[in-house]
C-alpha positions in Angstrom: -4.4 -60.0 -9.1 -3.6 -58.2 -12.2 -0.2 -59.8 -13.1 0.2 -61.5 -16.4 3.4 -63.1 -17.4 4.5 -61.8 -20.9 8.0 -63.3 -21.3 10.7 -65.1 -19.4 14.3 -66.0 -20.3 17.6 -67.0 -18.8 20.3 -64.4 -18.1 23.9 -64.6 -16.9 22.7 -64.0 -13.3 19.5 -66.1 -13.3 16.3 -65.2 -15.0 14.4 -62.1 -16.3 10.6 -62.0 -16.5 8.3 -59.4 -17.9 4.8 -58.9 -16.4 1.9 -56.8 -17.5 0.3 -55.1 -14.4 -2.3 -52.5 -13.7 0.5 -50.0 -13.7 2.0 -51.1 -17.0 4.9 -53.4 -18.0 7.2 -54.5 -15.2 10.5 -56.4 -15.6 12.1 -58.4 -12.8 15.5 -60.0 -12.8 16.6 -62.5 -10.2 17.7 -66.0 -9.4 15.6 -69.0 -10.3 15.0 -69.6 -6.6 13.7 -66.1 -6.1 11.3 -66.4 -9.0 10.2 -69.8 -7.8 9.5 -68.3 -4.3 7.5 -65.5 -6.0 5.4 -68.1 -7.9 4.6 -70.0 -4.7 3.7 -66.8 -2.8 1.4 -65.7 -5.7 -0.4 -69.1 -5.5 -0.9 -68.7 -1.8 -2.2 -65.2 -2.0 -4.6 -66.1 -4.8 -6.0 -68.9 -2.6 -6.3 -66.6 0.4 -8.0 -64.0 -1.8 -10.9 -66.3 -2.5 -11.6 -66.3 1.3 -11.2 -62.6 1.9 -14.3 -60.5 2.1 -13.3 -57.3 3.9 -9.5 -57.1 4.5 -7.1 -54.8 2.7 -3.6 -56.0 3.8 -0.2 -56.8 2.5 0.6 -60.4 3.3 3.8 -61.2 1.6 7.0 -59.5 0.4 9.2 -61.4 -1.9 12.7 -60.1 -2.9 13.6 -60.7 -6.5 17.0 -59.3 -7.4 17.1 -55.6 -6.5 13.3 -55.4 -6.4 10.6 -56.4 -3.9 7.2 -57.8 -4.9 4.5 -57.0 -2.4 1.4 -59.3 -2.5 -1.8 -58.6 -0.7 -5.5 -58.9 -0.4 -8.3 -56.4 -1.2 -12.0 -56.7 -0.2 -14.2 -58.9 -2.3 -11.8 -61.7 -2.9 -9.2 -59.8 -4.9 -5.5 -60.1 -4.6 -3.2 -57.1 -5.2 0.4 -56.6 -6.2 3.0 -53.8 -6.0 6.5 -54.1 -7.5 9.2 -51.8 -5.9 12.3 -51.6 -7.9 15.7 -51.1 -6.2 14.1 -51.9 -2.9 15.6 -55.2 -1.8 18.7 -53.6 -0.1 16.4 -52.2 2.6 15.2 -55.7 3.5 18.7 -57.0 4.3 19.2 -54.7 7.4 
């Protein structure tokens, strides 16, 4: 999974984190609980990735503020990530 934490800090509404991804620099802002859920999901997907030889699937969607972080598996034991900004409203319906 190409997702490296560059910076994190508290905000008035929770926390803001900045990641370096394969697509460039991505910033997420959400509650501490949302970011903790993202960290747990990332750990789980990384563990599953080690067992995956052939599948290419999305296995987890984690809302963080107005964004959604999709976590998945690629063949050869790799994990993948996609950050969709302003997408969380669609998950509520």
